[in-house]
N, C-alpha and C positions, 0 to 999 in steps of 0.2 A: 463313668459313662461318657462316651465320646459325643461330639456335637450332633452327629447324625441321629444317634439314638435318642438324645435329649429332644431334638426337634420332632422325632417320631412320637415320643411319649406325649409331648405337648399337643401334637396333632390329634392323637387318640383321645386325650382328655377333652379337647374342644369338640370333636365329632361326637363322642359319647354324650357330652352335655346336651348337644342338640338332639341327638337320637333319643335320649332318655327323658328329655325335657326336665333337666336337673341342673342346678348351678355347677360350674366347673369345680368349685371348692369341694362340693359334696362328692362328685365323681372321683376326684383325687383322693379324698379321705377314704372312700370305700375301697378303691384299688390299693391304696397304701396299707391300710389297716388289715385287709384280707390277705396281703402278700401277693396279690395278683400282679401288681406293678413290677416288683423286683424278682418274683419267682416265675412269671409267665411272659409278660410283655417285653421287658428288657432282654432276657436271655433268648427270646424267640424273635427278636428284631429281624434277623436275616431272612426268616421265612415270612413273618407277618407283613413286612413292608412291601411285599410283592402282591398282596391281596388287593382287590378292589375295595374302595371305601365301604361299599354296602356289605360285602362279605366280611370285611374286618369288623364292622360294627356287630353283625350277627354272631360272629365267632366269639368276640369278647363278651357280649351280653349273654350268650349261651353259657359261657364259662362262669360268668358272674352268678347266674342262676344256679348252676351246678354247685357252686361254692357257698350258696345261701346269702350272697351279697345283695341280690335283688329279690 
């Protein structure tokens, strides 16, 4: 994972933590264990990083719900 992608993943976890009112460690655990982190967020960086923060949070939380993570 390159530096830009790592920074984006960190940003996503931080924003999701605020959005979901959940500790960052719990957000990371759910994303990692479900495979969303390495099967969706990381490979989709080129597209996802162009989204607004609000849309990004909606997109990821919708995906988390679809996968039964939330």
